[in-house]
N, CA and C atoms as a LAMMPS dump frame, in Angstrom:
ITEM: TIMESTEP
0
ITEM: NUMBER OF ATOMS
303
ITEM: BOX BOUNDS ff ff ff
-5.0000000000000000e+02 5.0000000000000000e+02
-5.0000000000000000e+02 5.0000000000000000e+02
-5.0000000000000000e+02 5.0000000000000000e+02
ITEM: ATOMS id mol type element x y z
1 1 1 N -78.293 -163.748 138.484
2 1 2 C -79.279 -163.132 137.653
3 1 3 C -80.132 -164.166 136.929
4 2 1 N -79.492 -165.253 136.494
5 2 2 C -80.218 -166.295 135.77
6 2 3 C -81.276 -166.932 136.667
7 3 1 N -80.928 -167.199 137.913
8 3 2 C -81.874 -167.81 138.851
9 3 3 C -83.034 -166.859 139.133
10 4 1 N -82.729 -165.587 139.36
11 4 2 C -83.786 -164.601 139.638
12 4 3 C -84.745 -164.493 138.46
13 5 1 N -84.216 -164.47 137.246
14 5 2 C -85.071 -164.401 136.061
15 5 3 C -85.94 -165.65 135.946
16 6 1 N -85.348 -166.812 136.158
17 6 2 C -86.111 -168.046 136.074
18 6 3 C -87.247 -168.056 137.094
19 7 1 N -86.954 -167.666 138.334
20 7 2 C -87.977 -167.647 139.378
21 7 3 C -89.082 -166.642 139.065
22 8 1 N -88.705 -165.486 138.551
23 8 2 C -89.704 -164.474 138.201
24 8 3 C -90.634 -164.986 137.107
25 9 1 N -90.072 -165.611 136.107
26 9 2 C -90.894 -166.143 135.018
27 9 3 C -91.752 -167.294 135.523
28 10 1 N -91.173 -168.16 136.335
29 10 2 C -91.927 -169.303 136.867
30 10 3 C -93.111 -168.837 137.721
31 11 1 N -92.909 -167.769 138.476
32 11 2 C -93.961 -167.272 139.363
33 11 3 C -95.041 -166.478 138.631
34 12 1 N -94.743 -165.996 137.432
35 12 2 C -95.699 -165.133 136.735
36 12 3 C -96.039 -165.602 135.326
37 13 1 N -95.641 -166.797 134.982
38 13 2 C -95.85 -167.274 133.618
39 13 3 C -96.172 -168.757 133.674
40 14 1 N -97.208 -169.17 132.998
41 14 2 C -97.619 -170.574 133.015
42 14 3 C -96.724 -171.472 132.16
43 15 1 N -96.105 -170.919 131.149
44 15 2 C -95.335 -171.714 130.199
45 15 3 C -93.873 -171.774 130.634
46 16 1 N -93.449 -172.925 131.166
47 16 2 C -92.075 -173.092 131.629
48 16 3 C -91.068 -173.109 130.473
49 17 1 N -91.562 -173.214 129.247
50 17 2 C -90.66 -173.216 128.093
51 17 3 C -90.135 -171.815 127.778
52 18 1 N -90.56 -170.822 128.545
53 18 2 C -90.085 -169.453 128.317
54 18 3 C -88.575 -169.36 128.537
55 19 1 N -88.04 -170.234 129.378
56 19 2 C -86.584 -170.286 129.586
57 19 3 C -86.037 -171.41 128.709
58 20 1 N -85.201 -171.058 127.767
59 20 2 C -84.664 -172.055 126.841
60 20 3 C -83.471 -172.788 127.426
61 21 1 N -82.664 -172.083 128.223
62 21 2 C -81.512 -172.726 128.84
63 21 3 C -80.98 -171.843 129.964
64 22 1 N -80.237 -172.446 130.821
65 22 2 C -79.539 -171.702 131.86
66 22 3 C -78.241 -171.175 131.263
67 23 1 N -77.778 -170.034 131.761
68 23 2 C -76.502 -169.495 131.297
69 23 3 C -75.669 -169.076 132.502
70 24 1 N -74.36 -169.026 132.286
71 24 2 C -73.435 -168.537 133.309
72 24 3 C -72.194 -168.016 132.6
73 25 1 N -71.435 -167.224 133.327
74 25 2 C -70.226 -166.627 132.764
75 25 3 C -69.096 -166.689 133.776
76 26 1 N -67.879 -166.746 133.266
77 26 2 C -66.694 -166.676 134.121
78 26 3 C -65.678 -165.736 133.494
79 27 1 N -64.866 -165.175 134.357
80 27 2 C -63.741 -164.352 133.945
81 27 3 C -62.476 -165.127 134.262
82 28 1 N -61.546 -165.092 133.334
83 28 2 C -60.297 -165.836 133.504
84 28 3 C -59.132 -164.987 133.033
85 29 1 N -57.951 -165.43 133.366
86 29 2 C -56.776 -164.744 132.872
87 29 3 C -55.536 -165.586 133.039
88 30 1 N -54.482 -165.119 132.419
89 30 2 C -53.165 -165.742 132.598
90 30 3 C -52.281 -164.71 133.289
91 31 1 N -51.721 -165.115 134.407
92 31 2 C -50.796 -164.261 135.159
93 31 3 C -49.65 -165.136 135.627
94 32 1 N -48.443 -164.672 135.385
95 32 2 C -47.25 -165.449 135.763
96 32 3 C -47.311 -166.873 135.229
97 33 1 N -47.755 -167.011 133.978
98 33 2 C -47.854 -168.297 133.272
99 33 3 C -48.829 -169.278 133.912
100 34 1 N -49.757 -168.792 134.728
101 34 2 C -50.773 -169.633 135.348
102 34 3 C -52.155 -169.152 134.927
103 35 1 N -53.022 -170.096 134.645
104 35 2 C -54.411 -169.752 134.317
105 35 3 C -55.165 -169.575 135.628
106 36 1 N -55.803 -168.434 135.766
107 36 2 C -56.554 -168.11 136.974
108 36 3 C -58.024 -167.928 136.618
109 37 1 N -58.889 -168.392 137.502
110 37 2 C -60.329 -168.275 137.344
111 37 3 C -60.838 -167.258 138.338
112 38 1 N -61.76 -166.397 137.904
113 38 2 C -62.38 -165.401 138.779
114 38 3 C -61.32 -164.528 139.454
115 39 1 N -60.588 -163.819 138.641
116 39 2 C -59.488 -162.99 139.131
117 39 3 C -59.982 -161.861 140.025
118 40 1 N -59.198 -161.547 141.051
119 40 2 C -59.501 -160.361 141.848
120 40 3 C -58.923 -159.139 141.126
121 41 1 N -59.134 -157.955 141.687
122 41 2 C -58.727 -156.732 140.994
123 41 3 C -57.223 -156.705 140.718
124 42 1 N -56.426 -157.039 141.707
125 42 2 C -54.971 -156.995 141.525
126 42 3 C -54.508 -157.961 140.439
127 43 1 N -55.072 -159.166 140.441
128 43 2 C -54.716 -160.141 139.408
129 43 3 C -55.171 -159.669 138.032
130 44 1 N -56.404 -159.189 137.947
131 44 2 C -56.972 -158.768 136.667
132 44 3 C -56.219 -157.573 136.079
133 45 1 N -55.855 -156.634 136.931
134 45 2 C -55.215 -155.409 136.428
135 45 3 C -53.778 -155.635 135.97
136 46 1 N -53.196 -156.772 136.321
137 46 2 C -51.815 -157.045 135.915
138 46 3 C -51.68 -158.335 135.11
139 47 1 N -52.797 -158.923 134.705
140 47 2 C -52.769 -160.194 133.965
141 47 3 C -52.212 -159.997 132.56
142 48 1 N -51.549 -161.024 132.072
143 48 2 C -51.041 -161.007 130.699
144 48 3 C -52.173 -161.203 129.699
145 49 1 N -53.174 -161.968 130.105
146 49 2 C -54.306 -162.291 129.243
147 49 3 C -55.593 -162.158 130.03
148 50 1 N -56.633 -161.656 129.381
149 50 2 C -57.948 -161.514 129.998
150 50 3 C -58.953 -162.216 129.091
151 51 1 N -59.772 -163.116 129.676
152 51 2 C -60.732 -163.876 128.885
153 51 3 C -62.038 -164.005 129.647
154 52 1 N -63.148 -163.722 128.971
155 52 2 C -64.485 -163.894 129.536
156 52 3 C -65.238 -164.888 128.66
157 53 1 N -65.938 -165.808 129.323
158 53 2 C -66.672 -166.846 128.607
159 53 3 C -68.097 -166.902 129.142
160 54 1 N -69.069 -166.985 128.233
161 54 2 C -70.474 -167.188 128.589
162 54 3 C -70.929 -168.448 127.866
163 55 1 N -71.563 -169.36 128.627
164 55 2 C -72.032 -170.617 128.05
165 55 3 C -73.41 -170.961 128.603
166 56 1 N -74.075 -171.894 127.932
167 56 2 C -75.357 -172.371 128.43
168 56 3 C -75.225 -173.787 128.984
169 57 1 N -76.349 -174.325 129.455
170 57 2 C -76.329 -175.652 130.066
171 57 3 C -76.231 -176.785 129.048
172 58 1 N -76.167 -176.451 127.781
173 58 2 C -75.953 -177.452 126.735
174 58 3 C -74.49 -177.49 126.326
175 59 1 N -73.644 -176.813 127.121
176 59 2 C -72.197 -176.725 126.871
177 59 3 C -71.899 -176.003 125.546
178 60 1 N -72.787 -175.059 125.207
179 60 2 C -72.603 -174.259 123.996
180 60 3 C -72.085 -172.876 124.381
181 61 1 N -71.208 -172.361 123.571
182 61 2 C -70.654 -171.024 123.795
183 61 3 C -71.631 -169.952 123.33
184 62 1 N -71.792 -168.93 124.138
185 62 2 C -72.611 -167.779 123.785
186 62 3 C -71.712 -166.59 123.471
187 63 1 N -70.66 -166.451 124.252
188 63 2 C -69.723 -165.342 124.018
189 63 3 C -68.342 -165.734 124.501
190 64 1 N -67.353 -165.314 123.741
191 64 2 C -65.954 -165.397 124.154
192 64 3 C -65.361 -164.027 123.873
193 65 1 N -64.743 -163.458 124.889
194 65 2 C -64.072 -162.179 124.716
195 65 3 C -62.701 -162.303 125.365
196 66 1 N -61.67 -162.204 124.568
197 66 2 C -60.326 -162.369 125.096
198 66 3 C -59.36 -161.361 124.517
199 67 1 N -58.405 -160.973 125.357
200 67 2 C -57.419 -159.982 124.944
201 67 3 C -56.055 -160.333 125.518
202 68 1 N -55.046 -160.222 124.693
203 68 2 C -53.669 -160.33 125.178
204 68 3 C -53.289 -158.948 125.69
205 69 1 N -53.359 -158.768 126.999
206 69 2 C -53.106 -157.451 127.596
207 69 3 C -51.62 -157.092 127.573
208 70 1 N -50.789 -158.005 128.059
209 70 2 C -49.354 -157.748 128.184
210 70 3 C -48.514 -158.644 127.287
211 71 1 N -49.043 -159.827 126.968
212 71 2 C -48.283 -160.779 126.155
213 71 3 C -49.275 -161.664 125.395
214 72 1 N -48.909 -162.093 124.198
215 72 2 C -49.789 -162.979 123.445
216 72 3 C -49.955 -164.321 124.157
217 73 1 N -51.049 -165.018 123.837
218 73 2 C -51.258 -166.347 124.401
219 73 3 C -51.418 -167.348 123.27
220 74 1 N -51.08 -168.589 123.57
221 74 2 C -51.07 -169.628 122.532
222 74 3 C -52.458 -170.264 122.362
223 75 1 N -52.62 -170.995 121.276
224 75 2 C -53.85 -171.747 121.058
225 75 3 C -54.025 -172.791 122.148
226 76 1 N -52.933 -173.392 122.602
227 76 2 C -53.023 -174.372 123.685
228 76 3 C -53.497 -173.718 124.977
229 77 1 N -53.012 -172.521 125.27
230 77 2 C -53.467 -171.807 126.464
231 77 3 C -54.956 -171.455 126.342
232 78 1 N -55.385 -171.045 125.158
233 78 2 C -56.796 -170.758 124.933
234 78 3 C -57.629 -172.015 125.149
235 79 1 N -57.175 -173.134 124.612
236 79 2 C -57.882 -174.4 124.792
237 79 3 C -57.975 -174.768 126.277
238 80 1 N -56.883 -174.593 127.006
239 80 2 C -56.876 -174.881 128.444
240 80 3 C -57.837 -173.956 129.193
241 81 1 N -57.867 -172.677 128.804
242 81 2 C -58.785 -171.742 129.456
243 81 3 C -60.242 -172.098 129.153
244 82 1 N -60.521 -172.482 127.917
245 82 2 C -61.884 -172.876 127.56
246 82 3 C -62.316 -174.112 128.343
247 83 1 N -61.411 -175.052 128.514
248 83 2 C -61.724 -176.264 129.283
249 83 3 C -62 -175.922 130.748
250 84 1 N -61.125 -175.114 131.342
251 84 2 C -61.313 -174.724 132.736
252 84 3 C -62.591 -173.898 132.897
253 85 1 N -62.821 -172.968 131.991
254 85 2 C -64.007 -172.131 132.053
255 85 3 C -65.284 -172.933 131.872
256 86 1 N -65.275 -173.863 130.94
257 86 2 C -66.433 -174.713 130.69
258 86 3 C -66.775 -175.538 131.924
259 87 1 N -65.77 -176.063 132.568
260 87 2 C -65.964 -176.855 133.782
261 87 3 C -66.539 -176.001 134.913
262 88 1 N -66.012 -174.792 135.071
263 88 2 C -66.505 -173.879 136.11
264 88 3 C -67.946 -173.465 135.84
265 89 1 N -68.259 -173.199 134.594
266 89 2 C -69.621 -172.813 134.229
267 89 3 C -70.585 -173.965 134.482
268 90 1 N -70.177 -175.187 134.185
269 90 2 C -71.029 -176.35 134.456
270 90 3 C -71.352 -176.434 135.949
271 91 1 N -70.379 -176.14 136.799
272 91 2 C -70.608 -176.155 138.255
273 91 3 C -71.57 -175.038 138.671
274 92 1 N -71.408 -173.866 138.086
275 92 2 C -72.302 -172.745 138.398
276 92 3 C -73.736 -173.096 137.997
277 93 1 N -73.905 -173.642 136.808
278 93 2 C -75.233 -174.002 136.323
279 93 3 C -75.847 -175.103 137.198
280 94 1 N -75.033 -176.036 137.642
281 94 2 C -75.526 -177.075 138.551
282 94 3 C -76.077 -176.435 139.829
283 95 1 N -75.396 -175.427 140.351
284 95 2 C -75.855 -174.721 141.553
285 95 3 C -77.105 -173.881 141.259
286 96 1 N -77.158 -173.289 140.078
287 96 2 C -78.36 -172.536 139.686
288 96 3 C -79.576 -173.451 139.703
289 97 1 N -79.444 -174.625 139.101
290 97 2 C -80.56 -175.561 139.029
291 97 3 C -80.956 -176.046 140.417
292 98 1 N -79.982 -176.242 141.287
293 98 2 C -80.278 -176.661 142.665
294 98 3 C -81.068 -175.578 143.41
295 99 1 N -80.776 -174.337 143.143
296 99 2 C -81.498 -173.235 143.789
297 99 3 C -82.975 -173.212 143.39
298 100 1 N -83.257 -173.639 142.191
299 100 2 C -84.615 -173.561 141.671
300 100 3 C -85.441 -174.768 142.112
301 101 1 N -84.793 -175.876 142.33
302 101 2 C -85.515 -177.09 142.742
303 101 3 C -85.894 -176.966 144.16
């Protein structure tokens, strides 16, 4: 969606500053004491923890939504999920930028 919006604005708007930053989101969870990225339905529906992260290309958080579905999670697990999610989002944004170039 971010790439489509950028292309639409670029094609119909002279001011490239209309886009302030690229954004991306990932879904994560903890299942069987393992942090999983981009869970499928079976994993998501039985995960102990569900976490969604939205960030921009400046490595800034836009949204964090997390829930202990079946069991509480620790601050260390949250930190690990944020690190993994941030890394995945950076890769997505890198691919978004490549699509536009």
